[in-house]
Every structure is written in C-alpha cells, then in structure tokens.
LONUBA-832135 format. One record per residue (C-alpha): residue in three letters; x, y, z. Coordinates in steps of 0.02 Angstrom, whole numbers, plus 50000, padded with zeros to 5 digits. Layout:
N
res / xx / yy / zz
ala / X / Y / Z
...
***
This chain:
366
res / xx / yy / zz
met / 55466 / 47786 / 51039
ala / 55308 / 47780 / 51143
val / 55137 / 47782 / 51058
ser / 54991 / 47881 / 51130
ala / 54815 / 47859 / 51059
val / 54691 / 48003 / 51068
val / 54505 / 47960 / 51054
pro / 54387 / 48109 / 51052
thr / 54207 / 48059 / 51090
tyr / 54032 / 48126 / 51113
asn / 53883 / 48017 / 51161
arg / 53959 / 47855 / 51098
glu / 53913 / 47732 / 51237
ala / 53853 / 47605 / 51108
val / 54013 / 47596 / 51004
ile / 54162 / 47666 / 51098
glu / 54206 / 47499 / 51180
arg / 54237 / 47426 / 51006
thr / 54357 / 47568 / 50968
val / 54455 / 47554 / 51130
arg / 54467 / 47365 / 51121
ser / 54535 / 47378 / 50944
leu / 54674 / 47486 / 51018
met / 54707 / 47361 / 51157
arg / 54728 / 47212 / 51041
gln / 54855 / 47288 / 50922
ser / 55005 / 47184 / 50868
lys / 55112 / 47330 / 50927
arg / 55069 / 47394 / 51100
val / 54989 / 47565 / 51119
asp / 55070 / 47639 / 51275
glu / 54924 / 47750 / 51326
ile / 54745 / 47772 / 51267
ile / 54672 / 47943 / 51305
val / 54483 / 47957 / 51288
val / 54428 / 48139 / 51284
asp / 54242 / 48152 / 51321
asp / 54173 / 48312 / 51245
ala / 54035 / 48331 / 51377
ser / 53933 / 48177 / 51333
thr / 53757 / 48164 / 51404
asp / 53749 / 47973 / 51394
asp / 53842 / 47835 / 51488
thr / 54006 / 47847 / 51392
glu / 54102 / 47873 / 51555
lys / 54029 / 47714 / 51632
val / 54076 / 47612 / 51478
ile / 54257 / 47673 / 51489
ala / 54264 / 47639 / 51677
lys / 54215 / 47457 / 51649
leu / 54363 / 47429 / 51532
asp / 54483 / 47451 / 51678
ser / 54656 / 47461 / 51601
glu / 54812 / 47546 / 51668
arg / 54842 / 47613 / 51493
leu / 54672 / 47697 / 51483
lys / 54652 / 47880 / 51533
tyr / 54482 / 47967 / 51536
val / 54471 / 48157 / 51521
arg / 54305 / 48250 / 51518
his / 54262 / 48424 / 51456
ala / 54141 / 48521 / 51565
glu / 54056 / 48586 / 51407
asn / 54048 / 48533 / 51226
lys / 54191 / 48614 / 51130
gly / 54200 / 48513 / 50968
val / 54318 / 48386 / 50894
ser / 54466 / 48504 / 50871
ala / 54466 / 48553 / 51054
ala / 54444 / 48372 / 51107
arg / 54594 / 48317 / 51005
asn / 54698 / 48461 / 51071
thr / 54656 / 48410 / 51249
gly / 54715 / 48235 / 51206
ile / 54877 / 48304 / 51132
asp / 54910 / 48405 / 51290
cys / 54884 / 48249 / 51399
ala / 54988 / 48133 / 51290
thr / 55164 / 48081 / 51340
gly / 55206 / 47981 / 51183
asp / 55330 / 48028 / 51046
val / 55197 / 47992 / 50916
ile / 55009 / 48018 / 50928
leu / 54880 / 47905 / 50849
phe / 54709 / 47983 / 50818
val / 54557 / 47869 / 50815
asp / 54375 / 47924 / 50810
ser / 54265 / 47838 / 50937
asp / 54152 / 47749 / 50812
asp / 54297 / 47677 / 50710
glu / 54396 / 47517 / 50728
leu / 54580 / 47490 / 50694
arg / 54633 / 47329 / 50612
pro / 54752 / 47224 / 50720
ser / 54913 / 47270 / 50629
ala / 54871 / 47455 / 50606
val / 54983 / 47528 / 50741
glu / 55129 / 47416 / 50693
thr / 55114 / 47463 / 50509
leu / 55096 / 47649 / 50541
tyr / 55238 / 47649 / 50668
glu / 55358 / 47553 / 50556
thr / 55318 / 47667 / 50411
leu / 55345 / 47825 / 50512
thr / 55504 / 47771 / 50602
arg / 55592 / 47662 / 50473
thr / 55521 / 47670 / 50297
gln / 55481 / 47857 / 50295
pro / 55582 / 47934 / 50439
ser / 55580 / 48107 / 50358
cys / 55389 / 48116 / 50356
ala / 55291 / 48206 / 50490
gly / 55146 / 48085 / 50494
val / 55065 / 47935 / 50410
phe / 54888 / 47893 / 50355
ser / 54811 / 47739 / 50276
his / 54667 / 47685 / 50167
tyr / 54503 / 47643 / 50254
glu / 54347 / 47540 / 50224
glu / 54176 / 47611 / 50263
gln / 54046 / 47485 / 50321
asn / 53864 / 47490 / 50371
thr / 53787 / 47412 / 50528
glu / 53775 / 47242 / 50443
gly / 53961 / 47242 / 50405
lys / 53935 / 47267 / 50219
thr / 54067 / 47371 / 50131
ile / 53998 / 47536 / 50067
lys / 54158 / 47610 / 49996
ile / 54346 / 47602 / 50006
trp / 54452 / 47760 / 50017
asp / 54609 / 47736 / 49912
val / 54625 / 47904 / 49825
ala / 54809 / 47927 / 49865
ser / 54961 / 47826 / 49915
gly / 55142 / 47871 / 49951
val / 55215 / 48040 / 49993
ile / 55092 / 48186 / 50008
thr / 55163 / 48361 / 49989
asn / 55093 / 48534 / 50015
asp / 55080 / 48552 / 49827
asp / 54975 / 48394 / 49819
leu / 54853 / 48462 / 49949
ser / 54844 / 48627 / 49855
arg / 54793 / 48537 / 49697
phe / 54637 / 48452 / 49761
leu / 54716 / 48293 / 49829
ala / 54620 / 48251 / 49987
ile / 54700 / 48162 / 50134
pro / 54613 / 48013 / 50214
thr / 54517 / 48036 / 50374
met / 54618 / 48099 / 50524
ser / 54554 / 47944 / 50614
gly / 54687 / 47810 / 50599
ser / 54829 / 47933 / 50570
met / 54993 / 47938 / 50668
ile / 55086 / 48104 / 50686
arg / 55244 / 48151 / 50777
ser / 55210 / 48245 / 50940
ser / 55348 / 48369 / 50902
val / 55264 / 48415 / 50738
leu / 55096 / 48443 / 50823
glu / 55180 / 48555 / 50950
thr / 55267 / 48655 / 50813
val / 55109 / 48688 / 50711
gly / 55001 / 48719 / 50864
gly / 54880 / 48573 / 50851
phe / 54705 / 48588 / 50780
asp / 54622 / 48754 / 50744
glu / 54478 / 48755 / 50869
arg / 54381 / 48883 / 50767
leu / 54353 / 48747 / 50636
ala / 54205 / 48633 / 50670
leu / 54241 / 48549 / 50503
ser / 54392 / 48536 / 50385
glu / 54503 / 48537 / 50538
asp / 54597 / 48386 / 50471
ala / 54631 / 48468 / 50302
asp / 54689 / 48626 / 50389
leu / 54810 / 48531 / 50501
ala / 54879 / 48430 / 50356
tyr / 54904 / 48588 / 50253
arg / 54999 / 48674 / 50394
ile / 55106 / 48521 / 50426
thr / 55154 / 48503 / 50243
glu / 55217 / 48681 / 50235
thr / 55377 / 48615 / 50314
ala / 55368 / 48424 / 50301
asp / 55286 / 48286 / 50200
leu / 55150 / 48163 / 50249
tyr / 55134 / 47983 / 50191
val / 54986 / 47871 / 50148
val / 55009 / 47683 / 50170
asp / 54936 / 47582 / 50026
glu / 54838 / 47469 / 50142
ile / 54670 / 47470 / 50231
leu / 54706 / 47488 / 50417
leu / 54542 / 47563 / 50478
asn / 54358 / 47517 / 50474
lys / 54238 / 47664 / 50477
tyr / 54057 / 47633 / 50521
thr / 53898 / 47727 / 50478
asp / 53802 / 47669 / 50633
ser / 53834 / 47820 / 50743
glu / 53721 / 47972 / 50748
asn / 53835 / 48072 / 50863
gln / 53990 / 48102 / 50760
leu / 54081 / 48258 / 50816
thr / 54099 / 48304 / 50632
asn / 53944 / 48217 / 50565
tyr / 53864 / 48292 / 50408
asp / 53689 / 48277 / 50474
gly / 53604 / 48399 / 50357
gly / 53560 / 48510 / 50506
arg / 53684 / 48582 / 50631
asn / 53835 / 48548 / 50522
asp / 53756 / 48626 / 50370
arg / 53760 / 48787 / 50471
leu / 53940 / 48756 / 50521
ile / 54010 / 48713 / 50349
pro / 54000 / 48891 / 50277
val / 54082 / 48962 / 50434
ser / 54222 / 48833 / 50430
glu / 54250 / 48857 / 50244
asn / 54264 / 49045 / 50265
ile / 54401 / 49019 / 50396
phe / 54490 / 48885 / 50294
leu / 54490 / 48987 / 50134
glu / 54544 / 49143 / 50227
lys / 54694 / 49046 / 50292
his / 54741 / 48948 / 50136
gly / 54636 / 49009 / 49990
glu / 54771 / 49107 / 49900
asp / 54884 / 48954 / 49897
leu / 54753 / 48832 / 49832
asp / 54727 / 48779 / 49653
thr / 54580 / 48873 / 49575
ile / 54475 / 48717 / 49549
tyr / 54499 / 48664 / 49730
arg / 54451 / 48838 / 49793
met / 54295 / 48835 / 49685
lys / 54245 / 48662 / 49746
arg / 54260 / 48710 / 49929
arg / 54163 / 48872 / 49903
ile / 54024 / 48782 / 49807
asp / 54012 / 48651 / 49945
ala / 53990 / 48793 / 50069
gly / 53855 / 48864 / 49957
phe / 53754 / 48704 / 49956
ala / 53770 / 48687 / 50145
ala / 53704 / 48865 / 50159
leu / 53563 / 48820 / 50039
arg / 53508 / 48677 / 50152
ser / 53523 / 48776 / 50314
ser / 53491 / 48959 / 50272
gly / 53407 / 48971 / 50103
val / 53441 / 49029 / 49926
glu / 53512 / 49202 / 49960
ala / 53647 / 49137 / 50077
ala / 53692 / 49004 / 49949
lys / 53706 / 49130 / 49808
gln / 53841 / 49226 / 49901
his / 53954 / 49073 / 49905
ile / 53913 / 49014 / 49729
asn / 53941 / 49187 / 49654
thr / 54106 / 49200 / 49748
ala / 54159 / 49032 / 49676
phe / 54132 / 49096 / 49500
thr / 54241 / 49248 / 49534
tyr / 54387 / 49128 / 49556
ala / 54365 / 49061 / 49378
ala / 54481 / 49143 / 49251
thr / 54462 / 49021 / 49106
asp / 54320 / 48934 / 49014
ser / 54378 / 48764 / 49077
glu / 54366 / 48826 / 49257
arg / 54192 / 48896 / 49226
ala / 54145 / 48730 / 49145
tyr / 54204 / 48638 / 49300
ala / 54099 / 48749 / 49415
phe / 53939 / 48716 / 49317
his / 53982 / 48531 / 49306
tyr / 54012 / 48518 / 49494
ile / 53846 / 48605 / 49531
gly / 53759 / 48487 / 49411
arg / 53831 / 48337 / 49503
tyr / 53761 / 48401 / 49667
tyr / 53585 / 48412 / 49596
ala / 53604 / 48240 / 49516
his / 53652 / 48167 / 49686
thr / 53498 / 48246 / 49766
gly / 53385 / 48174 / 49631
asp / 53344 / 48338 / 49542
ala / 53381 / 48274 / 49366
lys / 53302 / 48424 / 49279
thr / 53412 / 48552 / 49367
ala / 53564 / 48439 / 49352
ser / 53539 / 48426 / 49163
arg / 53528 / 48615 / 49148
tyr / 53696 / 48638 / 49236
phe / 53781 / 48500 / 49135
lys / 53723 / 48586 / 48976
arg / 53792 / 48752 / 49039
ser / 53956 / 48665 / 49075
leu / 53966 / 48599 / 48898
gln / 53940 / 48775 / 48829
tyr / 54110 / 48820 / 48902
asp / 54199 / 48657 / 48860
tyr / 54129 / 48540 / 48727
phe / 54266 / 48413 / 48754
gln / 54217 / 48356 / 48930
leu / 54176 / 48173 / 48909
ser / 54122 / 48160 / 49091
ala / 53993 / 48300 / 49068
tyr / 53910 / 48203 / 48926
val / 53906 / 48047 / 49033
tyr / 53833 / 48137 / 49182
leu / 53706 / 48225 / 49071
leu / 53650 / 48059 / 48999
val / 53636 / 47981 / 49171
ala / 53538 / 48131 / 49238
leu / 53415 / 48120 / 49094
phe / 53374 / 47941 / 49142
gly / 53319 / 47998 / 49314
thr / 53354 / 47968 / 49498
ser / 53340 / 47778 / 49502
phe / 53465 / 47758 / 49360
trp / 53584 / 47880 / 49446
ala / 53575 / 47779 / 49606
leu / 53609 / 47619 / 49507
val / 53763 / 47697 / 49426
arg / 53830 / 47754 / 49596
arg / 53808 / 47579 / 49669
phe / 53895 / 47502 / 49519
lys / 54038 / 47627 / 49535
his / 54064 / 47588 / 49719
arg / 54057 / 47400 / 49691
ala / 54180 / 47412 / 49547
gln / 54298 / 47514 / 49655
ile / 54290 / 47387 / 49796
his / 54317 / 47241 / 49676
trp / 54465 / 47327 / 49592
tyr / 54548 / 47371 / 49758
arg / 54534 / 47193 / 49823
his / 54591 / 47118 / 49657
arg / 54743 / 47233 / 49651
his / 54797 / 47191 / 49827
arg / 54766 / 47005 / 49800
ser / 54877 / 47011 / 49646
glu / 55013 / 47104 / 49741
arg / 55004 / 46978 / 49883
asp / 55017 / 46831 / 49762
ser / 55164 / 46914 / 49675
arg / 55256 / 46936 / 49841
arg / 55221 / 46755 / 49886
asn / 55288 / 46693 / 49718
arg / 55446 / 46796 / 49737
arg / 55472 / 46725 / 49912
phe / 55450 / 46546 / 49850
ser / 55568 / 46578 / 49704
ser / 55699 / 46645 / 49823
leu / 55682 / 46492 / 49936
ser / 55698 / 46376 / 49786
glu / 55858 / 46462 / 49729
arg / 55934 / 46443 / 49902
arg / 55899 / 46257 / 49899
***
C-alpha cells in the first residue's frame, strides 16, 4: 500500500524544512509528501521549492481556512492507501513510518488508524514532557470516558476510512482531531503504539491550532459548542464537564466573566452526583493553581472537599496551593521529570528484557 503524507502549514518558513526532511529520510519510503500552505504570508513556498523532490507536492490556499480545511485539501490530493498526518513544526523519528505502517497493515489490520507517543521539546532540545497516556486499542467507549488520543500529527489513517467519515469538520478550529477520532471509532478501533515516534517542538508561534491566549481563546468556546452538540450526549459526564469548563476559561480570557459564567454554569448542570460536583470544583481549582492564583484555587479545592471528603488528590492540591505559586511550579517540574524518567526506565527495561530473551534463544540453539 502506498503512503501519502499530508503537512498543513502556515507561516513556517523557519521550521518546515526540518519536518519535510524527516519525512524524506524514513526507513520506509513515503510515496508522496503533500504540503498544504494555508495562505502563508512568509517565504514558506520558497523553502519548499528549494527542496526539489519528485515526491513533494505543494498546494496553496488562496485564503486562510484553518487546519481542518488544510488537511482535507491534502486528503483530496492524496493518492495513497494510507495517509500520514504531520504538523509542519514537528519531526518524525527515522523509523516512524515503518512502525506505523507495520502496525496498521500486519499487527492491527482491523484498526482504522494508528497513533504513537510523542516527546515535546523546547528550542534547546530539552525534553519538556512525554505523552504516554494510552497504548493499545482505543475504542469509542474509551474516547467517551475521557481518554484522550495523542496529537493527530504523526498518525496514520486508512484513506478509505477518511472518505467514509468525511474527513475533518472544517467548522472546528480546535478539537478537530478528537472529533475525527470519535467519528472513526463509531465503526472501527484505533491503535496507539507504545513508542515515541514524533518530536514536537515549542519553537513555533504560528501553529494552526496554537493556544496563544488570544485568537484561539475566542475560538475554543465556539469549537466546544460544536463538539458537544455533536457528541455531548454520548460522552461521560466528567468528560463533558471538563470540556465545558475549559471553554469557560477560554471565554474568561477572551470575553470576560459573564461569558465564562455561561459555560461554567452549564457544566454544573451536567453533574448529577456529589462526586461529579466535587470533580467540577476540583478541576476549576486546578486551573487557578496553574495560573498562580493560590487563594482562589484553595477556595475551590475546599468547595470540592465539601462534596467528597475522600479525595486524596484534592488535599494534595490544596496543600500545594497554600504554599504558593513557586512551590506549585516546582511540583509541576518534578512531576514532568519523574514522568520522563519513568518512561525511559520502563522502555530501557523492556529493551533489555527483549535482548536477554534473544540471547537465551541463541544459546539454546547452540
């Protein structure tokens, strides 16, 4: 089966060459690389022209339409049996395409698409975090119960599946990946490879779906309204509340308190039990803790405990919030470093175990 890569881009002249070259040096050949320029105003087109490869196709939108439209344009242009999506500030590891392809065609032939873990790095190449929330088969029920998929970047999906579900919803400026995954899993499963195959970088200011605290804060409530209108009734209550609260905080940053209240109050109407109400207050408290407002965070953690005294995490977060912003930042850094260390230790142990089994097998043959 042929592999087509779709790379949506907007004003990425500084980083897109890294992305395209990572596609060109894969251990398994990518048959075509389709760069969809969403009306960039920089020299992205010139950078692509210099790469000069028969596999490389450049398509340009006359006006900026957003990441969903850019990906759909790429899907329409693609001739491959499977489509690999890569964002234009990311970098695939050399064996990524081979691993994804083998998983989709041999290991998990019944799945509609495959994803992988990813590592987020800063401009100095230092690891900020590792996404390893899920591995294995992902069902519609999993997505309904708050299990997020990895980024759409670095995923490989069958072209026939994308045609059946109708591609990305172009009304969604954000959450378009979750929406697509949810629609796909209504009739087929997805799969997450337990391996880091993608590097994501935080050096680009022109992400098509960048949470920049400005434009996208205005888009989040709109996208969440559409997403919840489409899937809300099928989602777990906690997940619905979380998404609605996130929309509320985006509205708070972009439009003010009254707009935020509408979303927050709606989130509480979903809650039917004390534990669900406790979660809502706890989640709001975590937001304020992240923004450094320890006083407000403490108030919400205390409200959460009024509904559920047995939440150990609420006591921990309350204690951390009382120590202030600097201590909260220290805890977050420790958490991320511990996660990175554990991930690497686990995979090192698994690699050593495989090597020992291979040596044992060779010894027995001798």
